[in-house]
N, C-alpha and C positions, 0 to 999 in steps of 0.2 A: 589596613585586610589582617597582619598578623593580632592583634586585637581582637578581634573580628573573630579570628578564624582557634583563639583557647578558650572565646565565650562558647562556640559553638562543640567543641568539644567539650565543653563544663556540661552544658545542657544533652550535650549527647550521653554520657557518664548517667547524670542523675535520673534521667529519663529512662534509661536503663538501671538500673539500680531496682527508682521505684518498681518498675517492673517486676523484676526479680523478687522484693521484699514483699511487695502484694501478694505474687504465687506463693512464695513459703509461707507466709504467717497467715492466707487462708488455707493452708493444705493444714499446717499445725494445728489450726482451730476447727479443720471439719476432722481431720483426724482423730483428735480430743476429743470431741462432741460424738461420734458414731464410737468408741470404745467406753463411753462413762454410758450411752446407750444399749451397748453387748451389756456393759457389765449388771445393768441394771434389770436387762430383759432378763439375764439369768437367775440373779438374783429370784427376782420374781418367780421364773421357770421352777427355782429350790422350794420356796415356799406351796408353790401350787402341787406339786410332787411332798412335801413334809410340812404339813402346815402348823402353824404353832402350835403349841399346846398351852391355855390358856390358862393354866394352873401355874404353869413355871415358864415365866418371859422373860425370865434370862441366858435362859437354851433358846437360841436362836441357833439355827441350822449356818452353816459353815461362808464363808464371806458373804453374808450378809452385812453393809453399811450402813445402808439408808432403812429409812423411818418405812414401813410399810407392814399393811396388811392384807388379810384375806376375806370377801366376804362371799359364803357358798346360797347357791336358790338350790335349797332342796325340789322334789318333784311336788310335793304340795306347794310350792311356791311361798314357802317358809326363809326370810332369812338368817342367817348365820354369820358373826361377823369373828375373827379371832386375827387377834396380832396387838403392834405395835399400840405404845401410850401414845405418840403424838394426837390420835383423834379419839373422840367422843365419839363411838361405836354403838352404845346403847341408845342412842336418834336413831331410830327406823325410819323417820321421813328422810334424813339426810343417805342414809345407805339404800332406800328407794331412789333418788336421785341419785346416785352413782350408775344404780342398777341401770335404771331410763337414756341414761349419757349415752355409757354403752351402747344400748341397743339402738340409739340415734345412730351414734356414730358408723354401726355397721363393718366395722372391723375390729380383727380380733387382737389387735394392740394397737395403742396410740395414745394419746394428748389431750387430757381433758384442761383445756389453759384456762377456763373458770374455779375448777378446782383448785387446776396446779400441780398434777399427778399425770402418772402414767399407769395405765391401765393394759391387762392381758386378761386375756379370757382363755380358761381350759375350759373345755368340756369330758368333765365326769360319769361314764356308761353308771353305773350305779349310784354316783348321788349327785348327780344331774350336772350342773357347773358350779364352777369357782371362777371367780371375779378376782386378782389380786389387783391391789392400787401403792404404787409405791412415789411418795415426795421427792419433786422436783427442782425444790428448792435448792436444795446444795448442790446440785448437780450446775443449772445454768446460775448461780453464783460464782462456781470452778471456770465454766469458759466465758464471762462480764469480768472477771479478776485475768484470766489470761489474755482476752481480749483487750482490754485497758495495759498492759505486762507489755505485749507485741506493738500496741499504736507508740506507747512512753519508746521503748526500744526501737521501733521505726526510724523516731525521729530526733534521734542519740546518733543514731546510724547515719542516719541521713545528715547534719549537722556534721558530724565525724568528718562521713566520704566527702560530703562540700568544699572541708577545710583541704585536707588531702587532694582532690581534684584539680585547687586552684596548684599544687604543687609538678600534682602529673602533669595538669595542662601544657604546663612550662616546659616538664620534662619530653614531652610528645612533642614539641611546638622547635623546638631546639634546633632538629635538625632541615626544619623548614627553613627557620629563619636567620640559618648559616647562610642556606643556598641560596636563600634571600640577598643574604649581605655579599657574599659573592657573584651573582648575578650581577647587581648595583657597581662593584668593585671592578668587573667584570667590563661593563658597559664604558664605566669612569676611563679606563683604562687604554680600549680600544679607541674612545673620543683622543683623544691625548694621543695616541700613536700616529692615528688617520690626523692630527690635526697638522702637526708639523709639516709633512708635507706635502698635505696641500696648500699650505701658505710660499712655501718655497715655490710651488708649481704655480697659483696667485702670484706670487711676487717678480716670478720671473715673465711670464706672461704679460703683466702687465709693462715691463721692462723692456719686450720686445712691440707691444702693440705703441706703448708713447714715444719710443723711438728711433732715429730714423740712424744712424750716426753708430750707432751700438754694435758689435757683431751679436749673430746671431746663436753662434756658434755655441758661446758659454753657456746661455739661458736656456739653449735648447739641450745642451747636455744637463745642464742639473735636475730639468725637465725629467729626463729620461732615465738619471739615476735616481730619484724618489717615485720617478711611476714606478721602477720595476720595486723598487720596497717596497711599498703599497702594493703592490701584487703579489708578492710575497706576504705580506701579513695578513692580505683578503685570505690566500691560498691555505696560510696557516689554519684559520682562527674555522674555514670550512671546513680542515681534514677534523679539527676538535671537535666541531659540530657534526660531522658523521661517526665521529668515536662514540661523540656522549649515547646521541639516539641509539648507536648500533649496526650503522648504517653500512660503518669502513669494516666492521667483523670478515672475515676472509675463512674459507675454510684451510684447517693447518694443517701439512703434511711435511714427511719424516725428513729433513736439510742435514744439508753438513755446514757446521756453522762456522768449523776454522776455517774452510772454502769461504764460506759467503764472509766472514773478517776480515779474506785477507784481499778477496774483491774491492770490499772496502777502504782497504787504507790507499790503497793502490794510486786510484788519481789523488789522493792527498798529498804523497811522499813531495810533489814541484812546489807546490802549496805549502808546505812546512821548508824546504830547502831555499824558496826566495825568504823565508820571514825570518834563516836564520839558525831552526831548531833544526836539530836530528832526531829521528824518528827511530824508533827500535820497537821489533817486533818478537812475542813470544808467546807462537801459537801452539796450540798443544793437536797435533792429526788427528783425524777423527773423533771429536767432539762431533756428536750426530743429537739434536735439540726437532723436538718435534710445533712448527709454527709457520707463518707465511714468511717468506724470502724478502718481499719489499719493505716490509713493515721493522721487520727483524735488523735488515741492510740501514734503513731510513733510523732504526734507534744507533747503532752503528753512528754512523755517517755524526750524526746530532754531537755525540762523543767528541770525534775529533774534531769537528769545527768548533766546539766550544773550548777545545783544548788551543788551536794553533792563532782563534781572536786574542784568549787571554791568559799566553806563556810567555814566561819571561823569556826575553831576548838571548839567541844563547845556551839557553838549555835544553833536553832533552827528553819528547814526550816518548813513555813507555802503553805501548800495547800490551795482555797479555787473554788468552785466555787457557784455565785449567778444569781437568774433572775434579767434582770434591766428591765425599763420601754422601753417600744414599740417593745415588741417581741426581747429581743434581752438575752443574758446571758455570765456572764465574769467569765472568769478562771484567775488565776494569784498563781504563786508560786514564795515566800519572802524569801529568804535568808539572812544571813551576810554576810557582805565583806565591806572591801574596797569599799569605792564609785566611782562608775564610772563615771569620767568627762562628764558634760552637752554636750559638745559637741561629745561623742565617742559615746552617746547614740544610734545616729541613723547610727552610720557606725559600729555596732557589728552585723547587720545583711547580712553584706555584706560578698561572699563568701573566706574563705581564710582571712578574719579579725580574730587580737587579741590585745588584749588590749597592752600586753606585749611580743612581740616576743621574750623577751632575757630570757624568765622563760622556766625551764624545759619542756621537750614531758612530756606529759602527754597523749599520745595516741589521744589527738583531732587535728582534720585535720583544724578547720575552718569552719566547713562546713554543722555543728547542726543545726544552727540556721539560716542558707539558709535558708534549707528543710522547715525549721516551717513556717519561712514567706511563703515561696511558697506553702505550703501546706494552710494556713490561706487564703492564697487571691484567691486562686481557691475553697473555701468553704462561699467565700464571705462577709469576714470577716477580721480583722485587729487585729497587732500582734503590743507591743512596748515595753520599757521599762522604767523606772523611778527607781534614787537613790535618796539618799540620809538618814543621822540619819545612819549609817553605815550599811544601808539592800540596799540588790539590788531585784527588785521588776518585773516580765516578766509578763503582759496582755495579752487574748487573749477576741476579743470580736467578738461574734458567729451568727449570725440569729437561737433564738429559734422560735418552737410551740408551739404555746399556746394551 
C-alpha cells in the first residue's frame, strides 16, 4: 500500500509539473513571438514613414534590425522599390507578384508564407500606396532555437524533478508509514493483551466443565478478575479511540485545579497506607486553569495509580502543584523506585509500553500514561518524566488563568 502511495504521489507531482512547464514555456514562446512581431511592425512603420535613401543604404532609420524593403505604387501604376540589398529589387515580375499577393490577402498586414515575408500596407494620399516587406527568417530561427531550448530545458528539469520526487515521496509518506506501523503494533499489542485473559477464562471454564469435584469458587474468582481486567482494557481502548477521533473533546471551563487535585488524592490515601507508602501533598491554593474537570482528574488519578503500583515499599510519594512564570502551572507526582533509563523516558507514554514485560501482571494494560498524554495535549499542555537518584517524577505543565 505504501509503495502504491509513493508512486501515486510521484505521478501527481510529475503531471502537475508537466502542466506547469507547458503553460510557462508556452507563454514564453507566445510573448517572444508577439514581441518580435510587434518590433518588426514598428520597424516597417518607420520604413513607411521614412523611406530608404537608395543613394545611401548605410543610413538606415533607428531600431531597424531586419532586412526589409519598400515598394511604392504610384497613381500611374508604376512600381518603385527602395531599401535592403538582400533582394533583387530590379525584378519587376517579383515586385508585381508581391503586390498581387498582398492584394489577394485583403489585409493591411500579414505574412506571405511562400515568400517568407511580413508585409505592411500603408496608404499615402499623395503617393498612392506603400508596401513594406520584412524578412521573417531570422525571427523564425529565433523562435525555433527558443523552442528547442525550452524543450531541452523541460526534459532536463523533468528528469531532475523526477529524481527529486523519489526523495520527496519518501519524506511525504513517512508520517503515513509511521502511523501504519503504529497501527500494526497497536493491533499486535491489543491482541496480546486480550489473549492472556481469554486464555485464563477458557482454562477455568474448561476446569469447571470437566470436573465435578473441583470447587467452583477459585475458577469463578479467576474468571471474574480477568474479566474485569479485560473490561478495563476495552474501556481504555474506547477512551483512546474517542480521543483520537475528537469525540471525547468537551467544553473547557475555568476550574480550581488545586481543589481538583486534592479531591483526586483523597481516595488514594488508604491505598498508599495499605502498601506501606507515605503520601505528601504540596498544593498551592487558588491555581485556576481552563479545562475539563473529569479529564484533568483522570490524569491526576493515572499518575497517582502509577506511583502506588511501582513505588518502592516504605517510601514517600509527593504530589505538588505550583504556579510558574508566564501564566503556567506545574503539577508533579514524585515516587521512590528504580531509575528509569534515559532512553526509555520518552517511550513510556506510548500505548501498551512497559519497561519490564516480564514482570507479573498487576492489572495494568500500559494505556494509562498514553491517555494522560492525550488529555494534556488537548489542554495545550505538556507532560514528561524525569528519573534519577532513586526517584521517578512525572510533570504536567498547563496554562493557568492569572
